[in-house]
A tleap script that builds the chain and sets N, CA, C and O, in Angstrom:
source leaprc.protein.ff14SB
mol = sequence {
  NMET PRO LYS SER ASN VAL ARG LYS LYS LYS
  VAL TYR THR PRO PRO ALA GLU LEU ARG PRO
  THR GLN ALA THR THR THR LYS LYS PRO SER
  PRO VAL TRP VAL PRO ALA LEU ALA VAL SER
  LEU ILE VAL VAL GLY ILE ALA TRP LEU VAL
  THR PHE TYR LEU SER GLN GLY ALA TYR PRO
  VAL ASN SER TRP ARG TYR TRP ASN LEU ALA
  VAL GLY PHE SER ALA MET VAL ALA ALA LEU
  GLY VAL LEU SER LYS TRP CARG
}
set mol.1.N position { 22.107 16.682 51.143 }
set mol.1.CA position { 21.177 17.357 50.275 }
set mol.1.C position { 19.859 16.593 50.300 }
set mol.1.O position { 19.866 15.375 50.122 }
set mol.2.N position { 18.737 17.259 50.514 }
set mol.2.CA position { 17.459 16.557 50.569 }
set mol.2.C position { 17.014 16.117 49.179 }
set mol.2.O position { 17.274 16.793 48.183 }
set mol.3.N position { 16.346 14.981 49.134 }
set mol.3.CA position { 15.849 14.440 47.875 }
set mol.3.C position { 14.492 15.057 47.562 }
set mol.3.O position { 13.662 15.224 48.456 }
set mol.4.N position { 14.264 15.396 46.300 }
set mol.4.CA position { 13.002 16.014 45.918 }
set mol.4.C position { 11.895 14.957 45.837 }
set mol.4.O position { 12.144 13.775 45.598 }
set mol.5.N position { 10.705 15.419 46.040 }
set mol.5.CA position { 9.557 14.514 45.952 }
set mol.5.C position { 9.251 14.223 44.489 }
set mol.5.O position { 9.311 15.117 43.646 }
set mol.6.N position { 8.929 12.995 44.199 }
set mol.6.CA position { 8.589 12.587 42.836 }
set mol.6.C position { 7.076 12.608 42.701 }
set mol.6.O position { 6.356 11.992 43.486 }
set mol.7.N position { 6.617 13.316 41.707 }
set mol.7.CA position { 5.173 13.366 41.481 }
set mol.7.C position { 4.729 12.128 40.716 }
set mol.7.O position { 5.407 11.670 39.796 }
set mol.8.N position { 3.596 11.603 41.108 }
set mol.8.CA position { 3.044 10.439 40.421 }
set mol.8.C position { 1.970 10.924 39.461 }
set mol.8.O position { 1.079 11.684 39.839 }
set mol.9.N position { 2.066 10.474 38.215 }
set mol.9.CA position { 1.087 10.857 37.220 }
set mol.9.C position { -0.040 9.833 37.205 }
set mol.9.O position { 0.180 8.640 37.418 }
set mol.10.N position { -1.237 10.315 36.952 }
set mol.10.CA position { -2.376 9.422 36.842 }
set mol.10.C position { -2.334 8.751 35.479 }
set mol.10.O position { -1.885 9.343 34.497 }
set mol.11.N position { -2.802 7.523 35.428 }
set mol.11.CA position { -2.870 6.796 34.168 }
set mol.11.C position { -4.061 7.323 33.376 }
set mol.11.O position { -5.179 7.389 33.887 }
set mol.12.N position { -3.815 7.690 32.144 }
set mol.12.CA position { -4.858 8.268 31.311 }
set mol.12.C position { -5.794 7.177 30.816 }
set mol.12.O position { -5.349 6.166 30.272 }
set mol.13.N position { -7.069 7.381 31.003 }
set mol.13.CA position { -8.089 6.498 30.428 }
set mol.13.C position { -8.993 7.359 29.562 }
set mol.13.O position { -9.564 8.335 30.049 }
set mol.14.N position { -9.134 7.016 28.297 }
set mol.14.CA position { -9.961 7.833 27.408 }
set mol.14.C position { -11.437 7.715 27.784 }
set mol.14.O position { -11.850 6.727 28.392 }
set mol.15.N position { -12.220 8.712 27.424 }
set mol.15.CA position { -13.654 8.644 27.698 }
set mol.15.C position { -14.298 7.452 26.984 }
set mol.15.O position { -13.753 6.928 26.012 }
set mol.16.N position { -15.440 7.042 27.469 }
set mol.16.CA position { -16.100 5.844 26.942 }
set mol.16.C position { -16.441 5.970 25.466 }
set mol.16.O position { -16.357 4.987 24.730 }
set mol.17.N position { -16.829 7.173 25.016 }
set mol.17.CA position { -17.206 7.318 23.599 }
set mol.17.C position { -16.002 7.281 22.670 }
set mol.17.O position { -16.168 7.092 21.465 }
set mol.18.N position { -14.789 7.457 23.198 }
set mol.18.CA position { -13.589 7.410 22.371 }
set mol.18.C position { -12.872 6.072 22.437 }
set mol.18.O position { -11.960 5.826 21.648 }
set mol.19.N position { -13.259 5.216 23.346 }
set mol.19.CA position { -12.610 3.911 23.464 }
set mol.19.C position { -12.967 3.043 22.266 }
set mol.19.O position { -14.115 3.056 21.821 }
set mol.20.N position { -12.017 2.295 21.739 }
set mol.20.CA position { -12.334 1.418 20.617 }
set mol.20.C position { -13.243 0.275 21.063 }
set mol.20.O position { -13.073 -0.299 22.139 }
set mol.21.N position { -14.192 -0.029 20.223 }
set mol.21.CA position { -15.095 -1.131 20.539 }
set mol.21.C position { -14.465 -2.448 20.121 }
set mol.21.O position { -13.430 -2.476 19.455 }
set mol.22.N position { -15.087 -3.505 20.512 }
set mol.22.CA position { -14.546 -4.834 20.208 }
set mol.22.C position { -14.553 -5.094 18.700 }
set mol.22.O position { -13.667 -5.780 18.191 }
set mol.23.N position { -15.540 -4.555 17.980 }
set mol.23.CA position { -15.630 -4.793 16.537 }
set mol.23.C position { -14.482 -4.117 15.781 }
set mol.23.O position { -14.007 -4.660 14.784 }
set mol.24.N position { -14.034 -2.960 16.228 }
set mol.24.CA position { -12.976 -2.262 15.505 }
set mol.24.C position { -11.594 -2.794 15.854 }
set mol.24.O position { -10.659 -2.631 15.070 }
set mol.25.N position { -11.447 -3.422 17.002 }
set mol.25.CA position { -10.128 -3.911 17.379 }
set mol.25.C position { -9.813 -5.266 16.792 }
set mol.25.O position { -8.638 -5.616 16.673 }
set mol.26.N position { -10.815 -6.044 16.419 }
set mol.26.CA position { -10.571 -7.366 15.843 }
set mol.26.C position { -10.747 -7.293 14.339 }
set mol.26.O position { -11.839 -7.525 13.821 }
set mol.27.N position { -9.672 -6.972 13.644 }
set mol.27.CA position { -9.701 -6.913 12.183 }
set mol.27.C position { -9.150 -8.209 11.626 }
set mol.27.O position { -8.167 -8.754 12.128 }
set mol.28.N position { -9.796 -8.690 10.586 }
set mol.28.CA position { -9.338 -9.916 9.947 }
set mol.28.C position { -8.141 -9.611 9.055 }
set mol.28.O position { -8.079 -8.540 8.451 }
set mol.29.N position { -7.200 -10.528 8.966 }
set mol.29.CA position { -6.090 -10.305 8.026 }
set mol.29.C position { -6.601 -10.395 6.588 }
set mol.29.O position { -7.595 -11.064 6.307 }
set mol.30.N position { -5.919 -9.725 5.710 }
set mol.30.CA position { -6.354 -9.717 4.320 }
set mol.30.C position { -6.102 -11.081 3.672 }
set mol.30.O position { -5.229 -11.829 4.112 }
set mol.31.N position { -6.863 -11.397 2.635 }
set mol.31.CA position { -6.654 -12.669 1.941 }
set mol.31.C position { -5.295 -12.729 1.248 }
set mol.31.O position { -4.631 -11.710 1.056 }
set mol.32.N position { -4.904 -13.928 0.883 }
set mol.32.CA position { -3.588 -14.147 0.268 }
set mol.32.C position { -3.505 -13.483 -1.107 }
set mol.32.O position { -2.418 -13.107 -1.545 }
set mol.33.N position { -4.633 -13.335 -1.786 }
set mol.33.CA position { -4.594 -12.807 -3.145 }
set mol.33.C position { -4.250 -11.319 -3.185 }
set mol.33.O position { -3.840 -10.823 -4.234 }
set mol.34.N position { -4.403 -10.597 -2.084 }
set mol.34.CA position { -4.133 -9.156 -2.101 }
set mol.34.C position { -2.654 -8.861 -2.349 }
set mol.34.O position { -2.346 -8.125 -3.286 }
set mol.35.N position { -1.724 -9.397 -1.556 }
set mol.35.CA position { -0.321 -9.108 -1.875 }
set mol.35.C position { 0.142 -9.782 -3.161 }
set mol.35.O position { 1.015 -9.262 -3.857 }
set mol.36.N position { -0.444 -10.944 -3.481 }
set mol.36.CA position { -0.066 -11.616 -4.726 }
set mol.36.C position { -0.474 -10.778 -5.939 }
set mol.36.O position { 0.288 -10.658 -6.898 }
set mol.37.N position { -1.674 -10.201 -5.894 }
set mol.37.CA position { -2.122 -9.340 -6.992 }
set mol.37.C position { -1.265 -8.082 -7.081 }
set mol.37.O position { -0.924 -7.641 -8.179 }
set mol.38.N position { -0.917 -7.505 -5.942 }
set mol.38.CA position { -0.107 -6.287 -5.953 }
set mol.38.C position { 1.274 -6.549 -6.543 }
set mol.38.O position { 1.760 -5.768 -7.361 }
set mol.39.N position { 1.898 -7.628 -6.139 }
set mol.39.CA position { 3.233 -7.953 -6.672 }
set mol.39.C position { 3.151 -8.244 -8.162 }
set mol.39.O position { 4.018 -7.823 -8.928 }
set mol.40.N position { 2.110 -8.965 -8.576 }
set mol.40.CA position { 1.993 -9.277 -10.004 }
set mol.40.C position { 1.734 -8.018 -10.827 }
set mol.40.O position { 2.236 -7.907 -11.945 }
set mol.41.N position { 0.955 -7.061 -10.296 }
set mol.41.CA position { 0.743 -5.807 -11.023 }
set mol.41.C position { 2.034 -5.003 -11.138 }
set mol.41.O position { 2.290 -4.375 -12.166 }
set mol.42.N position { 2.837 -5.022 -10.094 }
set mol.42.CA position { 4.126 -4.319 -10.154 }
set mol.42.C position { 5.037 -4.960 -11.195 }
set mol.42.O position { 5.679 -4.262 -11.980 }
set mol.43.N position { 5.091 -6.287 -11.199 }
set mol.43.CA position { 5.955 -7.001 -12.155 }
set mol.43.C position { 5.474 -6.771 -13.582 }
set mol.43.O position { 6.285 -6.551 -14.482 }
set mol.44.N position { 4.156 -6.819 -13.795 }
set mol.44.CA position { 3.610 -6.599 -15.145 }
set mol.44.C position { 3.889 -5.170 -15.603 }
set mol.44.O position { 4.252 -4.946 -16.758 }
set mol.45.N position { 3.720 -4.205 -14.703 }
set mol.45.CA position { 3.982 -2.811 -15.072 }
set mol.45.C position { 5.434 -2.574 -15.439 }
set mol.45.O position { 5.728 -1.907 -16.430 }
set mol.46.N position { 6.336 -3.117 -14.647 }
set mol.46.CA position { 7.766 -2.955 -14.956 }
set mol.46.C position { 8.131 -3.688 -16.235 }
set mol.46.O position { 8.884 -3.165 -17.056 }
set mol.47.N position { 7.604 -4.900 -16.414 }
set mol.47.CA position { 7.892 -5.658 -17.634 }
set mol.47.C position { 7.358 -4.928 -18.869 }
set mol.47.O position { 8.001 -4.920 -19.919 }
set mol.48.N position { 6.179 -4.317 -18.736 }
set mol.48.CA position { 5.593 -3.564 -19.858 }
set mol.48.C position { 6.503 -2.392 -20.237 }
set mol.48.O position { 6.774 -2.165 -21.416 }
set mol.49.N position { 6.966 -1.661 -19.242 }
set mol.49.CA position { 7.820 -0.504 -19.520 }
set mol.49.C position { 9.177 -0.911 -20.075 }
set mol.49.O position { 9.685 -0.276 -20.999 }
set mol.50.N position { 9.770 -1.968 -19.516 }
set mol.50.CA position { 11.077 -2.428 -20.003 }
set mol.50.C position { 10.963 -2.917 -21.435 }
set mol.50.O position { 11.834 -2.642 -22.261 }
set mol.51.N position { 9.879 -3.651 -21.737 }
set mol.51.CA position { 9.667 -4.118 -23.109 }
set mol.51.C position { 9.509 -2.945 -24.066 }
set mol.51.O position { 10.049 -2.965 -25.172 }
set mol.52.N position { 8.776 -1.930 -23.648 }
set mol.52.CA position { 8.576 -0.751 -24.494 }
set mol.52.C position { 9.897 -0.038 -24.774 }
set mol.52.O position { 10.174 0.350 -25.909 }
set mol.53.N position { 10.703 0.130 -23.737 }
set mol.53.CA position { 11.973 0.845 -23.937 }
set mol.53.C position { 12.987 0.024 -24.729 }
set mol.53.O position { 13.663 0.556 -25.610 }
set mol.54.N position { 13.094 -1.247 -24.427 }
set mol.54.CA position { 14.082 -2.059 -25.130 }
set mol.54.C position { 13.726 -2.279 -26.592 }
set mol.54.O position { 14.622 -2.432 -27.423 }
set mol.55.N position { 12.433 -2.297 -26.928 }
set mol.55.CA position { 12.030 -2.484 -28.330 }
set mol.55.C position { 11.936 -1.153 -29.067 }
set mol.55.O position { 11.541 -1.123 -30.232 }
set mol.56.N position { 12.288 -0.070 -28.418 }
set mol.56.CA position { 12.240 1.278 -28.986 }
set mol.56.C position { 10.848 1.635 -29.489 }
set mol.56.O position { 10.692 2.260 -30.538 }
set mol.57.N position { 9.825 1.223 -28.712 }
set mol.57.CA position { 8.446 1.581 -29.013 }
set mol.57.C position { 7.717 0.621 -29.924 }
set mol.57.O position { 6.537 0.841 -30.196 }
set mol.58.N position { 8.351 -0.432 -30.412 }
set mol.58.CA position { 7.690 -1.357 -31.324 }
set mol.58.C position { 6.771 -2.336 -30.586 }
set mol.58.O position { 5.758 -2.767 -31.138 }
set mol.59.N position { 7.106 -2.677 -29.383 }
set mol.59.CA position { 6.299 -3.603 -28.585 }
set mol.59.C position { 5.942 -2.926 -27.283 }
set mol.59.O position { 6.595 -1.924 -26.991 }
set mol.60.N position { 5.031 -3.322 -26.494 }
set mol.60.CA position { 4.016 -4.356 -26.578 }
set mol.60.C position { 2.925 -4.047 -27.606 }
set mol.60.O position { 2.486 -4.963 -28.301 }
set mol.61.N position { 2.464 -2.789 -27.736 }
set mol.61.CA position { 1.462 -2.452 -28.753 }
set mol.61.C position { 2.001 -1.256 -29.529 }
set mol.61.O position { 2.130 -0.157 -28.991 }
set mol.62.N position { 2.313 -1.487 -30.794 }
set mol.62.CA position { 2.964 -0.465 -31.613 }
set mol.62.C position { 2.049 0.733 -31.867 }
set mol.62.O position { 2.518 1.870 -31.878 }
set mol.63.N position { 0.764 0.498 -32.069 }
set mol.63.CA position { -0.142 1.589 -32.423 }
set mol.63.C position { -0.443 2.511 -31.235 }
set mol.63.O position { -0.947 3.615 -31.441 }
set mol.64.N position { -0.153 2.098 -30.022 }
set mol.64.CA position { -0.421 2.926 -28.848 }
set mol.64.C position { 0.670 3.966 -28.621 }
set mol.64.O position { 0.462 4.936 -27.893 }
set mol.65.N position { 1.809 3.772 -29.228 }
set mol.65.CA position { 2.966 4.651 -29.085 }
set mol.65.C position { 3.279 4.933 -27.619 }
set mol.65.O position { 3.585 4.004 -26.871 }
set mol.66.N position { 3.209 6.198 -27.191 }
set mol.66.CA position { 3.605 6.533 -25.820 }
set mol.66.C position { 2.513 6.253 -24.796 }
set mol.66.O position { 2.737 6.441 -23.600 }
set mol.67.N position { 1.345 5.811 -25.229 }
set mol.67.CA position { 0.331 5.374 -24.275 }
set mol.67.C position { 0.757 4.083 -23.579 }
set mol.67.O position { 0.196 3.715 -22.547 }
set mol.68.N position { 1.750 3.399 -24.147 }
set mol.68.CA position { 2.311 2.229 -23.465 }
set mol.68.C position { 2.909 2.623 -22.115 }
set mol.68.O position { 2.876 1.834 -21.170 }
set mol.69.N position { 3.452 3.828 -22.018 }
set mol.69.CA position { 3.965 4.310 -20.739 }
set mol.69.C position { 2.832 4.454 -19.721 }
set mol.69.O position { 2.994 4.118 -18.548 }
set mol.70.N position { 1.696 4.952 -20.179 }
set mol.70.CA position { 0.550 5.108 -19.282 }
set mol.70.C position { 0.058 3.755 -18.787 }
set mol.70.O position { -0.344 3.627 -17.631 }
set mol.71.N position { 0.085 2.749 -19.649 }
set mol.71.CA position { -0.352 1.414 -19.240 }
set mol.71.C position { 0.583 0.847 -18.188 }
set mol.71.O position { 0.122 0.298 -17.188 }
set mol.72.N position { 1.869 0.966 -18.390 }
set mol.72.CA position { 2.832 0.437 -17.434 }
set mol.72.C position { 2.769 1.140 -16.090 }
set mol.72.O position { 2.779 0.495 -15.041 }
set mol.73.N position { 2.705 2.463 -16.126 }
set mol.73.CA position { 2.651 3.201 -14.867 }
set mol.73.C position { 1.311 3.028 -14.168 }
set mol.73.O position { 1.262 2.998 -12.938 }
set mol.74.N position { 0.223 2.915 -14.922 }
set mol.74.CA position { -1.077 2.720 -14.272 }
set mol.74.C position { -1.172 1.343 -13.632 }
set mol.74.O position { -1.885 1.186 -12.640 }
set mol.75.N position { -0.486 0.349 -14.158 }
set mol.75.CA position { -0.453 -0.962 -13.498 }
set mol.75.C position { 0.248 -0.852 -12.153 }
set mol.75.O position { -0.173 -1.472 -11.177 }
set mol.76.N position { 1.308 -0.071 -12.101 }
set mol.76.CA position { 2.011 0.086 -10.821 }
set mol.76.C position { 1.218 0.948 -9.837 }
set mol.76.O position { 1.277 0.714 -8.630 }
set mol.77.N position { 0.484 1.933 -10.331 }
set mol.77.CA position { -0.371 2.734 -9.454 }
set mol.77.C position { -1.527 1.887 -8.930 }
set mol.77.O position { -1.930 2.030 -7.776 }
set mol.78.N position { -2.056 1.012 -9.771 }
set mol.78.CA position { -3.108 0.092 -9.315 }
set mol.78.C position { -2.583 -0.821 -8.220 }
set mol.78.O position { -3.313 -1.159 -7.288 }
set mol.79.N position { -1.329 -1.218 -8.327 }
set mol.79.CA position { -0.732 -2.045 -7.271 }
set mol.79.C position { -0.666 -1.273 -5.959 }
set mol.79.O position { -0.872 -1.857 -4.896 }
set mol.80.N position { -0.386 0.010 -6.009 }
set mol.80.CA position { -0.410 0.819 -4.787 }
set mol.80.C position { -1.801 0.865 -4.178 }
set mol.80.O position { -1.952 0.825 -2.957 }
set mol.81.N position { -2.822 0.949 -5.030 }
set mol.81.CA position { -4.197 0.924 -4.537 }
set mol.81.C position { -4.559 -0.385 -3.879 }
set mol.81.O position { -5.257 -0.407 -2.866 }
set mol.82.N position { -4.082 -1.487 -4.458 }
set mol.82.CA position { -4.325 -2.803 -3.871 }
set mol.82.C position { -3.565 -2.937 -2.561 }
set mol.82.O position { -4.093 -3.497 -1.600 }
set mol.83.N position { -2.350 -2.440 -2.505 }
set mol.83.CA position { -1.554 -2.536 -1.276 }
set mol.83.C position { -2.138 -1.705 -0.140 }
set mol.83.O position { -1.857 -1.981 1.027 }
set mol.84.N position { -2.935 -0.708 -0.451 }
set mol.84.CA position { -3.558 0.070 0.614 }
set mol.84.C position { -4.633 -0.725 1.340 }
set mol.84.O position { -5.021 -0.351 2.447 }
set mol.85.N position { -5.120 -1.798 0.757 }
set mol.85.CA position { -6.110 -2.666 1.394 }
set mol.85.C position { -5.470 -3.807 2.184 }
set mol.85.O position { -6.173 -4.584 2.830 }
set mol.86.N position { -4.161 -3.909 2.136 }
set mol.86.CA position { -3.459 -5.020 2.779 }
set mol.86.C position { -3.294 -4.754 4.261 }
set mol.86.O position { -2.848 -3.676 4.655 }
set mol.87.N position { -3.652 -5.728 5.087 }
set mol.87.CA position { -3.466 -5.582 6.540 }
set mol.87.C position { -2.414 -6.526 7.024 }
set mol.87.O position { -2.112 -6.555 8.217 }
savepdb mol mol.pdb
quit
């Protein structure tokens, strides 16, 4: 049985205007405080919510009532925003 010919594909090279420049390829790593801040915001948010639930709304701030939930969840959402800057 004869063997079929194998086609060779050309190596794709993107056009010059689409090639990444040297400035975009060399990104600096993020500072140490970025993941540290994100982890601390997550821990503070969870601690705030756990304290609110375990104290049956009396702590951390009694006069805020259910706004304590917004504070805890917004701390964790802020941590997501900080983590989006992490490289």
